[in-house]
Residue frames as a rotation matrix with the C-alpha (Angstrom) as fourth column:
UNK 1
-0.794 0.181 0.580 8.00
-0.415 -0.858 -0.301 -12.84
0.443 -0.480 0.757 -15.92
UNK 2
-0.867 0.494 -0.070 5.50
0.400 0.604 -0.690 -13.89
-0.298 -0.626 -0.720 -13.19
UNK 3
-0.318 0.846 0.428 1.84
0.678 -0.112 0.726 -13.60
0.662 0.522 -0.538 -13.90
UNK 4
-0.772 0.137 0.621 0.01
-0.377 -0.885 -0.273 -10.59
0.512 -0.445 0.735 -12.51
UNK 5
-0.855 0.519 0.013 -2.61
0.252 0.437 -0.864 -11.00
-0.454 -0.735 -0.504 -9.83
UNK 6
-0.258 0.865 0.431 -6.27
0.930 0.101 0.354 -10.96
0.262 0.492 -0.830 -10.65
UNK 7
-0.826 -0.070 0.559 -7.43
0.044 -0.997 -0.060 -7.30
0.562 -0.026 0.827 -10.87
UNK 8
-0.606 0.668 -0.432 -9.97
0.586 0.008 -0.811 -5.89
-0.538 -0.744 -0.396 -8.49
UNK 9
-0.579 0.460 0.673 -13.12
0.591 -0.332 0.735 -4.59
0.561 0.824 -0.080 -10.21
UNK 10
-0.700 0.470 -0.538 -15.16
0.185 -0.608 -0.772 -1.51
-0.690 -0.639 0.339 -9.24
UNK 11
0.376 0.853 -0.363 -18.31
-0.352 -0.230 -0.907 -1.80
-0.857 0.469 0.214 -11.25
UNK 12
0.954 -0.032 0.297 -17.10
0.283 0.416 -0.864 -1.83
-0.096 0.909 0.407 -14.85
UNK 13
0.611 -0.773 0.170 -13.67
-0.589 -0.588 -0.554 -0.33
0.528 0.239 -0.815 -13.98
UNK 14
0.526 -0.572 -0.629 -10.54
0.605 0.772 -0.195 -2.25
0.597 -0.278 0.753 -13.09
UNK 15
0.963 -0.238 0.126 -8.84
-0.261 -0.711 0.653 -0.84
-0.066 -0.662 -0.746 -10.00
UNK 16
0.300 -0.932 -0.203 -5.06
-0.244 0.131 -0.961 -0.56
0.922 0.337 -0.188 -10.30
UNK 17
0.117 -0.353 -0.928 -2.86
0.804 0.582 -0.120 -1.80
0.582 -0.733 0.352 -7.52
UNK 18
-0.893 -0.414 0.179 -2.25
0.253 -0.789 -0.560 1.82
0.373 -0.454 0.809 -6.42
UNK 19
-0.252 0.879 0.404 -5.99
-0.651 -0.463 0.602 2.36
0.716 -0.111 0.689 -6.11
UNK 20
0.509 0.390 -0.767 -6.29
0.208 0.809 0.550 -0.89
0.835 -0.439 0.331 -4.19
UNK 21
-0.381 -0.765 -0.519 -3.45
0.769 0.049 -0.637 0.23
0.513 -0.642 0.570 -1.93
UNK 22
-0.784 0.177 0.595 -5.15
-0.277 -0.957 -0.081 3.58
0.556 -0.228 0.799 -1.30
UNK 23
0.241 0.970 -0.030 -8.36
-0.501 0.151 0.852 1.82
0.831 -0.190 0.523 -0.31
UNK 24
0.402 -0.157 -0.902 -6.56
0.561 0.821 0.107 -0.64
0.724 -0.549 0.418 1.98
UNK 25
-0.698 -0.714 -0.045 -4.61
0.500 -0.442 -0.745 2.08
0.512 -0.542 0.666 3.71
UNK 26
-0.393 0.657 0.643 -7.85
-0.617 -0.707 0.345 3.89
0.681 -0.261 0.684 4.50
UNK 27
0.585 0.645 -0.492 -9.14
-0.130 0.673 0.728 0.71
0.801 -0.362 0.478 6.03
UNK 28
0.177 -0.613 -0.770 -6.00
0.804 0.541 -0.245 0.15
0.567 -0.576 0.589 8.17
UNK 29
-0.778 -0.628 0.022 -5.14
0.535 -0.680 -0.501 3.74
0.330 -0.378 0.865 9.06
UNK 30
0.047 0.846 -0.531 -8.65
0.788 -0.358 -0.501 5.18
-0.614 -0.395 -0.683 9.19
UNK 31
-0.530 -0.134 0.837 -9.75
0.716 -0.600 0.357 8.21
0.455 0.788 0.415 7.21
UNK 32
0.124 0.530 -0.839 -10.52
0.904 -0.409 -0.124 11.23
-0.408 -0.743 -0.530 9.41
UNK 33
0.169 -0.052 0.984 -11.26
0.778 -0.606 -0.165 14.57
0.605 0.794 -0.062 7.69
UNK 34
0.857 0.087 0.508 -10.79
-0.183 -0.870 0.458 16.73
0.481 -0.485 -0.730 10.84
UNK 35
-0.166 -0.973 0.160 -7.67
-0.456 -0.068 -0.888 17.36
0.875 -0.220 -0.432 12.89
UNK 36
0.932 0.356 0.067 -7.10
-0.225 0.423 0.878 15.05
0.284 -0.833 0.475 15.85
UNK 37
0.116 -0.908 0.402 -4.26
-0.988 -0.062 0.145 13.75
-0.106 -0.414 -0.904 18.00
UNK 38
0.293 -0.057 -0.955 -2.73
-0.413 0.893 -0.180 10.40
0.862 0.447 0.238 17.10
UNK 39
0.789 0.082 -0.609 -1.54
0.383 0.709 0.592 7.78
0.480 -0.701 0.528 19.59
UNK 40
-0.128 -0.897 -0.423 1.69
0.984 -0.060 -0.170 9.72
0.127 -0.438 0.890 20.29
UNK 41
0.212 0.322 -0.923 -0.03
0.635 -0.763 -0.120 13.13
-0.743 -0.561 -0.366 20.62
UNK 42
-0.852 -0.509 -0.122 0.74
0.231 -0.576 0.784 14.52
-0.469 0.640 0.608 17.12
UNK 43
0.017 0.835 -0.550 -1.85
-0.486 -0.474 -0.734 16.57
-0.874 0.280 0.398 15.23
UNK 44
-0.857 -0.236 0.457 -3.04
0.177 0.700 0.692 14.33
-0.483 0.674 -0.558 12.40
UNK 45
0.021 0.902 -0.430 -5.61
-0.660 -0.311 -0.684 14.36
-0.751 0.298 0.589 9.62
UNK 46
0.253 0.142 -0.957 -6.80
-0.941 0.264 -0.210 12.21
0.223 0.954 0.201 6.74
UNK 47
0.894 -0.001 -0.449 -5.12
-0.001 1.000 -0.004 8.79
0.449 0.004 0.894 6.43
UNK 48
0.677 -0.607 -0.418 -2.59
0.687 0.315 0.655 9.10
-0.266 -0.730 0.630 9.21
UNK 49
0.231 -0.588 0.775 -1.09
0.591 -0.548 -0.592 12.33
0.773 0.595 0.221 7.85
UNK 50
0.194 -0.248 -0.949 0.91
0.936 -0.244 0.255 13.95
-0.295 -0.938 0.185 10.70
UNK 51
0.639 0.060 0.767 0.94
0.362 -0.903 -0.231 17.75
0.678 0.426 -0.599 10.73
UNK 52
-0.157 -0.813 -0.561 4.16
0.911 0.101 -0.400 18.94
0.381 -0.574 0.725 12.42
UNK 53
-0.765 -0.103 -0.636 2.99
0.408 -0.841 -0.354 22.55
-0.498 -0.531 0.686 12.70
UNK 54
0.166 0.899 -0.405 0.35
0.175 -0.431 -0.885 25.05
-0.970 0.076 -0.229 11.70
UNK 55
-0.226 -0.305 -0.925 2.14
-0.802 -0.481 0.354 25.83
-0.553 0.822 -0.136 8.49
UNK 56
-0.991 -0.126 0.039 1.73
-0.086 0.846 0.526 22.21
-0.099 0.518 -0.850 7.40
UNK 57
-0.342 0.936 0.081 -1.95
0.678 0.305 -0.669 22.40
-0.651 -0.174 -0.739 8.18
UNK 58
0.178 0.405 -0.897 -2.33
-0.211 -0.874 -0.437 25.69
-0.961 0.267 -0.070 6.29
UNK 59
-0.719 -0.503 -0.480 -0.86
-0.584 0.063 0.809 24.02
-0.377 0.862 -0.339 3.19
UNK 60
-0.847 0.474 0.242 -3.96
0.520 0.834 0.186 21.80
-0.113 0.283 -0.952 2.99
UNK 61
-0.741 0.604 0.294 -7.36
-0.216 -0.629 0.747 22.91
0.636 0.490 0.596 1.58
UNK 62
-0.784 0.503 -0.365 -9.43
0.578 0.376 -0.724 22.68
-0.227 -0.778 -0.585 4.77
UNK 63
-0.486 0.714 0.504 -13.02
0.176 -0.485 0.856 23.83
0.856 0.505 0.111 4.55
UNK 64
-0.914 0.394 -0.102 -15.30
0.016 -0.217 -0.976 25.57
-0.406 -0.893 0.192 7.05
UNK 65
0.159 0.987 0.033 -18.72
-0.151 0.057 -0.987 24.35
-0.976 0.152 0.158 5.99
UNK 66
0.706 0.198 0.680 -18.96
0.598 0.346 -0.723 24.79
-0.378 0.917 0.126 2.24
UNK 67
0.930 -0.352 0.107 -16.26
-0.247 -0.814 -0.526 27.50
0.272 0.462 -0.844 2.02
UNK 68
0.225 -0.933 -0.281 -12.46
0.489 0.358 -0.796 27.24
0.843 0.041 0.537 2.01
UNK 69
0.785 0.012 -0.620 -11.00
0.601 -0.260 0.756 28.01
-0.151 -0.966 -0.211 5.43
UNK 70
0.783 -0.517 0.347 -8.65
-0.308 -0.806 -0.506 30.93
0.541 0.289 -0.790 5.86
UNK 71
-0.089 -0.927 -0.364 -5.10
0.116 0.353 -0.928 30.64
0.989 -0.125 0.076 7.14
UNK 72
-0.604 -0.109 0.789 -6.02
-0.690 -0.425 -0.587 32.12
0.399 -0.899 0.182 10.53
UNK 73
0.472 0.850 0.234 -8.91
-0.875 0.419 0.244 29.69
0.109 -0.320 0.941 10.94
UNK 74
0.637 -0.302 -0.709 -6.64
0.008 0.923 -0.386 26.76
0.771 0.240 0.590 10.16
UNK 75
-0.462 -0.877 0.133 -3.96
-0.078 -0.109 -0.991 27.98
0.883 -0.468 -0.018 12.61
UNK 76
-0.316 0.419 0.852 -6.58
-0.935 -0.292 -0.203 28.40
0.164 -0.860 0.483 15.36
UNK 77
0.770 0.614 -0.171 -7.99
-0.588 0.788 0.183 24.92
0.247 -0.040 0.968 14.76
UNK 78
0.237 -0.774 -0.588 -4.48
0.148 0.627 -0.765 23.42
0.960 0.094 0.262 14.84
UNK 79
-0.662 -0.495 0.562 -3.74
-0.408 -0.391 -0.825 25.22
0.628 -0.776 0.057 18.12
UNK 80
0.145 0.817 0.558 -7.06
-0.980 0.041 0.194 24.04
0.136 -0.575 0.807 19.64
UNK 81
0.864 0.211 -0.457 -6.44
-0.240 0.971 -0.004 20.41
0.443 0.113 0.889 18.81
UNK 82
-0.014 -0.970 -0.243 -2.74
0.103 0.241 -0.965 20.50
0.995 -0.039 0.096 19.76
UNK 83
-0.562 -0.195 0.804 -3.68
-0.668 -0.467 -0.580 21.79
0.489 -0.863 0.132 23.24
UNK 84
0.540 0.831 0.134 -6.08
-0.776 0.429 0.462 18.93
0.327 -0.353 0.877 23.93
UNK 85
-0.007 -0.543 0.840 -5.01
-0.735 0.572 0.364 15.86
-0.678 -0.615 -0.403 25.93
UNK 86
-0.443 -0.217 -0.870 -3.83
-0.826 0.477 0.302 12.92
0.349 0.852 -0.390 23.79
UNK 87
-0.986 -0.084 0.141 -5.04
-0.131 0.921 -0.367 9.34
-0.099 -0.381 -0.919 23.93
UNK 88
-0.210 0.977 0.033 -8.66
-0.345 -0.042 -0.938 9.94
-0.915 -0.209 0.346 22.96
UNK 89
-0.022 0.317 0.948 -10.67
0.816 0.554 -0.166 8.59
-0.578 0.770 -0.271 20.07
UNK 90
-0.828 -0.335 0.450 -10.53
0.554 -0.610 0.566 10.78
0.085 0.718 0.691 16.94
UNK 91
0.018 0.934 0.356 -14.19
0.660 -0.279 0.698 11.74
0.751 0.222 -0.621 17.41
UNK 92
0.385 0.167 -0.908 -13.31
0.904 -0.267 0.334 13.43
-0.186 -0.949 -0.254 20.71
UNK 93
-0.550 -0.697 -0.460 -11.37
0.537 -0.717 0.444 16.16
-0.640 -0.003 0.769 18.96
UNK 94
-0.695 0.367 0.619 -14.22
0.523 -0.333 0.785 17.17
0.494 0.869 0.039 16.69
UNK 95
-0.598 0.571 -0.562 -16.57
0.234 -0.546 -0.804 20.06
-0.766 -0.613 0.193 17.53
UNK 96
0.369 0.907 0.203 -19.54
0.511 -0.015 -0.859 21.46
-0.776 0.421 -0.469 15.62
UNK 97
0.921 -0.021 -0.390 -17.42
-0.272 -0.750 -0.603 23.88
-0.280 0.661 -0.696 13.67
UNK 98
0.145 -0.917 0.372 -14.32
0.101 0.388 0.916 21.73
-0.984 -0.095 0.148 13.11
UNK 99
0.090 -0.217 -0.972 -12.60
-0.926 -0.376 -0.001 22.32
-0.366 0.901 -0.235 9.83
UNK 100
0.543 0.191 0.818 -12.84
0.025 0.970 -0.243 19.42
-0.839 0.152 0.522 7.40
UNK 101
-0.540 -0.733 -0.414 -10.48
-0.546 -0.070 0.835 18.25
-0.641 0.677 -0.363 4.65
UNK 102
0.411 0.792 -0.452 -12.52
-0.874 0.200 -0.444 17.24
-0.261 0.577 0.774 1.56
UNK 103
0.595 -0.104 0.797 -12.27
-0.014 0.990 0.140 13.61
-0.804 -0.094 0.587 0.55
UNK 104
0.915 -0.299 0.270 -10.75
0.316 0.116 -0.942 14.34
0.250 0.947 0.200 -2.91
UNK 105
0.490 -0.778 0.393 -7.97
-0.692 -0.621 -0.368 16.24
0.531 -0.092 -0.843 -1.21
UNK 106
0.358 -0.309 0.881 -7.35
-0.687 0.551 0.473 13.36
-0.632 -0.775 -0.015 1.19
UNK 107
0.783 0.010 0.622 -7.23
0.296 0.874 -0.387 10.89
-0.547 0.487 0.681 -1.71
UNK 108
0.866 -0.458 0.204 -4.98
0.012 -0.387 -0.922 13.14
0.501 0.800 -0.330 -3.81
UNK 109
0.364 -0.759 0.540 -2.49
-0.917 -0.393 0.066 13.57
0.162 -0.519 -0.839 -1.00
UNK 110
0.405 -0.141 0.904 -2.45
-0.388 0.868 0.309 9.87
-0.828 -0.476 0.297 -0.21
UNK 111
0.909 -0.029 0.416 -1.94
0.369 0.520 -0.770 9.05
-0.194 0.854 0.483 -3.90
UNK 112
0.702 -0.685 0.197 0.94
-0.407 -0.611 -0.679 11.49
0.585 0.396 -0.707 -4.10
UNK 113
0.230 -0.604 0.763 2.59
-0.920 0.119 0.372 10.01
-0.316 -0.788 -0.528 -1.01
UNK 114
0.606 0.041 0.794 2.21
0.013 0.998 -0.061 6.46
-0.795 0.047 0.604 -2.39
UNK 115
0.939 -0.260 0.227 3.75
0.253 0.067 -0.965 7.44
0.235 0.963 0.129 -5.72
UNK 116
0.465 -0.798 0.384 6.64
-0.774 -0.576 -0.261 9.13
0.429 -0.176 -0.886 -3.92
UNK 117
0.241 -0.340 0.909 7.21
-0.699 0.588 0.406 6.06
-0.673 -0.734 -0.096 -1.73
UNK 118
0.813 0.101 0.574 6.96
0.248 0.831 -0.498 3.77
-0.527 0.547 0.650 -4.77
UNK 119
0.822 -0.568 0.037 9.65
-0.239 -0.402 -0.884 5.83
0.517 0.718 -0.466 -6.55
UNK 120
0.142 -0.775 0.616 11.97
-0.990 -0.105 0.096 5.23
-0.010 -0.624 -0.782 -3.61
UNK 121
0.400 0.052 0.915 11.22
-0.286 0.956 0.070 1.49
-0.871 -0.290 0.397 -3.68
UNK 122
0.988 -0.011 0.153 11.93
0.149 0.300 -0.942 1.36
-0.036 0.954 0.298 -7.43
UNK 123
0.519 -0.849 0.098 15.35
-0.745 -0.506 -0.435 2.99
0.419 0.153 -0.895 -6.84
UNK 124
-0.157 -0.572 0.805 16.28
-0.907 0.406 0.111 0.27
-0.390 -0.713 -0.583 -4.36
UNK 125
-0.165 0.229 0.959 14.50
0.080 0.972 -0.219 -2.61
-0.983 0.040 -0.179 -6.10
UNK 126
-0.684 -0.222 -0.695 15.18
-0.568 -0.436 0.699 -2.41
-0.458 0.872 0.172 -9.90
UNK 127
-0.932 0.343 -0.119 12.84
0.187 0.734 0.653 -5.32
0.311 0.587 -0.748 -10.66
UNK 128
-0.749 0.649 -0.133 9.94
-0.044 -0.250 -0.967 -3.63
-0.661 -0.719 0.216 -8.83
UNK 129
-0.319 0.652 -0.688 7.89
-0.905 -0.425 0.017 -3.09
-0.282 0.628 0.725 -12.00
UNK 130
-0.345 0.128 -0.930 7.93
-0.547 0.778 0.310 -6.82
0.763 0.615 -0.199 -12.70
UNK 131
-0.981 0.051 0.189 6.76
-0.141 0.485 -0.863 -7.85
-0.135 -0.873 -0.468 -9.21
UNK 132
-0.441 0.895 -0.065 3.28
0.711 0.393 0.583 -9.35
0.548 0.211 -0.810 -8.94
UNK 133
-0.077 0.486 0.870 0.69
-0.171 -0.867 0.469 -6.80
0.982 -0.113 0.150 -7.77
UNK 134
0.836 0.437 -0.333 0.25
0.255 0.228 0.940 -8.48
0.486 -0.870 0.079 -4.35
UNK 135
0.036 -0.908 -0.418 3.96
0.996 0.064 -0.054 -7.90
0.076 -0.414 0.907 -3.65
UNK 136
-0.603 -0.214 0.768 3.59
0.327 -0.945 -0.007 -4.22
0.728 0.247 0.640 -4.54
UNK 137
0.407 0.843 0.353 0.56
-0.110 -0.338 0.935 -3.96
0.907 -0.419 -0.045 -2.27
UNK 138
0.728 -0.174 -0.663 2.48
0.659 0.443 0.607 -5.52
0.188 -0.879 0.437 0.61
UNK 139
-0.328 -0.944 0.014 5.55
0.929 -0.326 -0.175 -3.32
0.170 -0.044 0.984 0.09
UNK 140
-0.421 0.220 0.880 3.50
0.088 -0.956 0.281 -0.13
0.903 0.196 0.383 -0.19
UNK 141
0.727 0.684 -0.054 1.60
0.092 -0.020 0.996 -0.96
0.680 -0.729 -0.077 3.02
UNK 142
0.464 -0.630 -0.623 4.87
0.883 0.273 0.382 -1.51
-0.071 -0.727 0.683 4.86
UNK 143
-0.528 -0.700 0.481 6.45
0.748 -0.651 -0.127 1.60
0.402 0.293 0.867 3.34
UNK 144
0.035 0.617 0.786 3.47
-0.024 -0.786 0.618 3.76
0.999 -0.041 -0.013 4.40
UNK 145
0.889 0.364 -0.279 3.54
0.209 0.221 0.953 2.32
0.408 -0.905 0.121 7.88
UNK 146
0.523 -0.777 -0.351 7.36
0.750 0.225 0.622 2.37
-0.404 -0.588 0.700 8.44
UNK 147
0.581 -0.411 -0.703 8.52
-0.564 -0.826 0.017 4.91
-0.587 0.386 -0.711 5.89
UNK 148
0.877 -0.248 -0.412 10.56
-0.251 0.495 -0.832 3.66
0.410 0.833 0.372 2.88
UNK 149
-0.117 -0.984 0.135 13.84
-0.685 -0.019 -0.728 3.90
0.719 -0.178 -0.672 4.84
UNK 150
-0.143 0.111 0.983 12.36
-0.914 0.368 -0.174 1.95
-0.381 -0.923 0.049 7.74
UNK 151
0.851 0.474 0.227 11.28
-0.331 0.819 -0.468 -0.80
-0.408 0.323 0.854 5.37
UNK 152
0.788 -0.535 -0.305 14.43
-0.203 0.242 -0.949 -0.92
0.581 0.810 0.082 3.23
UNK 153
-0.215 -0.954 0.208 16.90
-0.526 -0.066 -0.848 -0.73
0.823 -0.292 -0.487 6.10
UNK 154
-0.244 0.196 0.950 14.90
-0.963 0.071 -0.262 -2.27
-0.119 -0.978 0.171 8.93
UNK 155
0.601 0.533 0.595 13.97
-0.403 0.846 -0.350 -5.51
-0.690 -0.030 0.723 7.16
UNK 156
-0.223 -0.803 -0.553 17.12
-0.914 -0.025 0.405 -6.80
-0.339 0.596 -0.728 5.44
UNK 157
-0.784 -0.055 0.619 15.99
0.027 0.992 0.123 -10.44
-0.620 0.113 -0.776 5.31
UNK 158
0.285 0.940 0.189 12.68
0.381 0.070 -0.922 -9.46
-0.880 0.334 -0.338 3.75
UNK 159
0.526 -0.151 -0.837 14.37
-0.661 -0.692 -0.290 -7.20
-0.535 0.706 -0.464 1.18
UNK 160
-0.595 -0.803 -0.028 16.81
-0.674 0.479 0.562 -10.00
-0.438 0.354 -0.827 0.31
UNK 161
-0.485 0.518 0.705 13.92
0.392 0.849 -0.354 -12.40
-0.782 0.105 -0.615 -0.20
UNK 162
0.574 0.740 -0.350 12.09
0.073 -0.473 -0.878 -9.84
-0.816 0.478 -0.326 -2.38
UNK 163
0.110 -0.631 -0.768 15.15
-0.873 -0.430 0.228 -9.27
-0.474 0.646 -0.598 -4.52
UNK 164
-0.859 -0.479 0.182 15.33
-0.368 0.824 0.432 -13.03
-0.356 0.304 -0.884 -5.13
UNK 165
-0.314 0.829 -0.462 11.63
-0.766 0.066 0.639 -13.38
0.561 0.555 0.615 -5.85
UNK 166
-0.772 0.019 -0.636 11.36
0.305 0.888 -0.344 -15.75
0.558 -0.459 -0.691 -2.86
UNK 167
-0.291 0.756 0.587 7.82
-0.481 -0.646 0.593 -14.72
0.827 -0.110 0.552 -1.97
UNK 168
0.597 0.487 -0.638 7.17
0.256 0.638 0.726 -17.48
0.761 -0.596 0.257 0.56
UNK 169
-0.213 -0.754 -0.622 10.29
0.940 0.015 -0.340 -16.45
0.265 -0.657 0.705 2.44
UNK 170
-0.790 -0.028 0.613 9.23
0.021 -1.000 -0.018 -12.82
0.613 -0.001 0.790 2.23
UNK 171
0.289 0.954 0.074 5.90
-0.213 -0.012 0.977 -13.83
0.933 -0.298 0.200 3.85
UNK 172
0.523 -0.142 -0.840 7.87
0.747 0.551 0.372 -15.32
0.410 -0.822 0.394 6.77
UNK 173
-0.415 -0.851 -0.322 9.98
0.908 -0.364 -0.210 -12.15
0.061 -0.380 0.923 7.18
UNK 174
-0.475 0.259 0.841 7.40
0.290 -0.856 0.428 -9.35
0.831 0.447 0.331 7.00
UNK 175
0.322 0.649 -0.690 6.11
0.871 0.083 0.485 -9.32
0.371 -0.757 -0.538 10.58
UNK 176
-0.363 -0.360 0.859 6.01
0.020 -0.925 -0.379 -5.81
0.932 -0.120 0.343 12.11
UNK 177
-0.448 0.217 -0.867 5.66
0.894 0.117 -0.432 -4.81
0.008 -0.969 -0.247 15.73
UNK 178
-0.881 0.212 -0.423 2.98
-0.099 -0.957 -0.273 -2.16
-0.463 -0.198 0.864 16.13
UNK 179
-0.532 0.722 -0.442 0.38
-0.756 -0.170 0.632 -2.82
0.381 0.671 0.636 13.41
UNK 180
0.230 0.738 0.635 -2.61
-0.890 0.423 -0.169 -4.98
-0.394 -0.526 0.754 14.22
UNK 181
-0.429 -0.284 0.857 -2.53
-0.094 0.958 0.270 -8.76
-0.898 0.036 -0.438 13.83
UNK 182
0.507 0.730 0.459 -5.05
0.416 0.259 -0.872 -8.38
-0.755 0.633 -0.173 11.02
UNK 183
0.821 -0.249 -0.514 -2.87
-0.519 -0.699 -0.491 -5.94
-0.237 0.670 -0.703 9.13
UNK 184
-0.269 -0.947 0.173 0.23
-0.820 0.319 0.474 -8.13
-0.505 -0.014 -0.863 9.52
UNK 185
-0.204 0.276 0.939 -1.82
0.211 0.949 -0.233 -11.15
-0.956 0.151 -0.252 8.37
UNK 186
0.833 0.552 -0.035 -3.05
0.114 -0.233 -0.966 -9.29
-0.541 0.801 -0.257 5.29
UNK 187
0.439 -0.753 -0.489 0.49
-0.873 -0.487 -0.034 -8.25
-0.213 0.442 -0.871 4.33
UNK 188
-0.493 -0.604 0.626 1.75
-0.484 0.789 0.380 -11.79
-0.723 -0.116 -0.681 4.78
UNK 189
0.205 0.657 0.725 -1.09
0.337 0.648 -0.683 -13.08
-0.919 0.384 -0.089 2.64
UNK 190
0.809 0.063 -0.584 -0.10
-0.457 -0.556 -0.694 -10.80
-0.368 0.829 -0.421 -0.22
UNK 191
-0.210 -0.955 -0.210 3.35
-0.955 0.154 0.253 -12.40
-0.209 0.254 -0.944 -0.36
UNK 192
-0.522 0.086 0.848 1.76
-0.058 0.989 -0.135 -15.87
-0.851 -0.120 -0.512 -0.18
UNK 193
0.657 0.753 0.021 -0.54
0.043 -0.010 -0.999 -14.95
-0.752 0.658 -0.039 -3.05
UNK 194
0.465 -0.581 -0.668 2.53
-0.878 -0.399 -0.264 -13.98
-0.113 0.710 -0.695 -5.07
UNK 195
-0.576 -0.686 0.444 4.12
-0.631 0.719 0.292 -17.30
-0.520 -0.112 -0.847 -4.21
UNK 196
-0.003 0.667 0.745 1.02
0.235 0.725 -0.648 -19.05
-0.972 0.174 -0.159 -5.56
UNK 197
0.825 0.278 -0.492 1.11
-0.342 -0.448 -0.826 -16.97
-0.451 0.850 -0.274 -8.72
UNK 198
-0.047 -0.929 -0.368 4.80
-0.992 -0.001 0.130 -17.86
-0.121 0.371 -0.921 -9.30
UNK 199
-0.587 -0.157 0.794 4.07
-0.252 0.968 0.005 -21.54
-0.770 -0.197 -0.607 -8.62
UNK 200
0.456 0.818 0.349 1.17
0.203 0.286 -0.936 -21.56
-0.866 0.498 -0.036 -11.09
UNK 201
0.688 -0.261 -0.677 3.32
-0.698 -0.494 -0.518 -19.83
-0.199 0.829 -0.522 -13.73
UNK 202
-0.414 -0.900 0.134 6.07
-0.847 0.435 0.305 -22.40
-0.333 0.013 -0.943 -13.19
UNK 203
-0.308 0.413 0.857 3.54
0.074 0.908 -0.412 -25.26
-0.948 -0.063 -0.310 -13.52
UNK 204
0.759 0.641 -0.115 2.09
-0.033 -0.139 -0.990 -23.79
-0.650 0.755 -0.085 -16.68
UNK 205
0.287 -0.750 -0.596 5.57
-0.951 -0.298 -0.083 -23.35
-0.115 0.591 -0.799 -18.14
UNK 206
-0.621 -0.516 0.590 6.39
-0.516 0.836 0.189 -26.99
-0.590 -0.187 -0.785 -17.27
UNK 207
0.124 0.778 0.616 3.15
0.240 0.578 -0.780 -28.19
-0.963 0.245 -0.115 -18.89
UNK 208
0.789 0.145 -0.597 3.90
-0.463 -0.499 -0.733 -26.14
-0.404 0.855 -0.326 -21.99
UNK 209
-0.194 -0.947 -0.256 7.38
-0.968 0.143 0.204 -27.64
-0.157 0.288 -0.945 -22.29
UNK 210
-0.573 0.057 0.818 5.96
-0.125 0.980 -0.156 -31.13
-0.810 -0.192 -0.554 -21.79
UNK 211
0.550 0.830 0.090 3.34
0.039 0.082 -0.996 -30.48
-0.834 0.552 0.013 -24.47
UNK 212
0.515 -0.447 -0.731 6.05
-0.847 -0.399 -0.353 -29.39
-0.134 0.801 -0.584 -26.92
UNK 213
-0.549 -0.803 0.233 8.13
-0.770 0.594 0.234 -32.48
-0.326 -0.051 -0.944 -26.15
UNK 214
-0.200 0.564 0.801 5.14
0.122 0.825 -0.551 -34.81
-0.972 -0.013 -0.234 -26.67
UNK 215
0.784 0.507 -0.357 4.32
-0.255 -0.261 -0.931 -33.15
-0.565 0.821 -0.075 -29.99
UNK 216
0.139 -0.840 -0.524 7.93
-0.988 -0.150 -0.023 -33.50
-0.059 0.521 -0.851 -31.10
UNK 217
-0.650 -0.366 0.666 8.05
-0.450 0.892 0.052 -37.12
-0.612 -0.266 -0.744 -29.96
UNK 218
0.206 0.842 0.499 4.78
0.112 0.486 -0.867 -37.89
-0.972 0.234 0.006 -31.77
UNK 219
0.764 0.026 -0.645 5.95
-0.577 -0.420 -0.700 -36.24
-0.289 0.907 -0.306 -34.98
UNK 220
-0.286 -0.949 -0.134 9.25
-0.948 0.260 0.186 -38.12
-0.141 0.180 -0.974 -34.83
UNK 221
-0.543 0.142 0.828 7.45
-0.104 0.967 -0.234 -41.43
-0.833 -0.213 -0.510 -34.33
UNK 222
0.555 0.831 -0.012 4.97
-0.049 0.018 -0.999 -40.65
-0.830 0.555 0.050 -37.12
UNK 223
0.542 -0.394 -0.742 7.73
-0.836 -0.346 -0.427 -39.86
-0.089 0.852 -0.517 -39.64
UNK 224
-0.581 -0.734 0.351 9.62
-0.703 0.670 0.238 -42.98
-0.410 -0.109 -0.906 -38.70
UNK 225
-0.213 0.588 0.780 6.58
0.163 0.809 -0.565 -45.10
-0.963 0.007 -0.268 -39.38
UNK 226
0.750 0.534 -0.390 5.80
-0.237 -0.333 -0.913 -43.25
-0.617 0.777 -0.124 -42.60
UNK 227
0.152 -0.759 -0.633 9.31
-0.988 -0.128 -0.083 -43.93
-0.018 0.638 -0.770 -43.90
């Protein structure tokens, strides 16, 4: 089994790869607590969460100031934002009384989505639990960006490399069109980190076997001389 990557520490607490994934997705996708229009004109909130209609917005615990917002308030805010012209910065859709989605709710929803996506990846990739953490981080980033189906069916060469544990080849096959160069570079780096982990594990295994052989050879030579 390959060695796991070095954990990320938050103070005295070790962050799991899912927590690291959540933080990285916030960095790449942005984390906006009010409703805004994304690049294709869809009402969106949080970490790239698209809201197809007012009902979807009403299912979330938006707040008006310190109080929970009512269903009518949420529907009105959705309609206001949906009627605005697209293509603006997220800040352009915020007004003084915009409803806000609390950070814990954003994190909880993102965590739920990641776990759901991970369950789909595990169904298609039975060895997923044994993958190094950097590979899981890369796959979760791609799944969140593309959707699990987009990743699993749109990148056959990458998936074949992942199934074989060929992390360097996976790094060469993970380029997406759309995400920033920095995001693509980060994802590629995760696969390369996994390749380094596998190489180190292989070297350590080789050294261990060599050590055992040397001990056996020394013991054999010692007993021959003793006899």
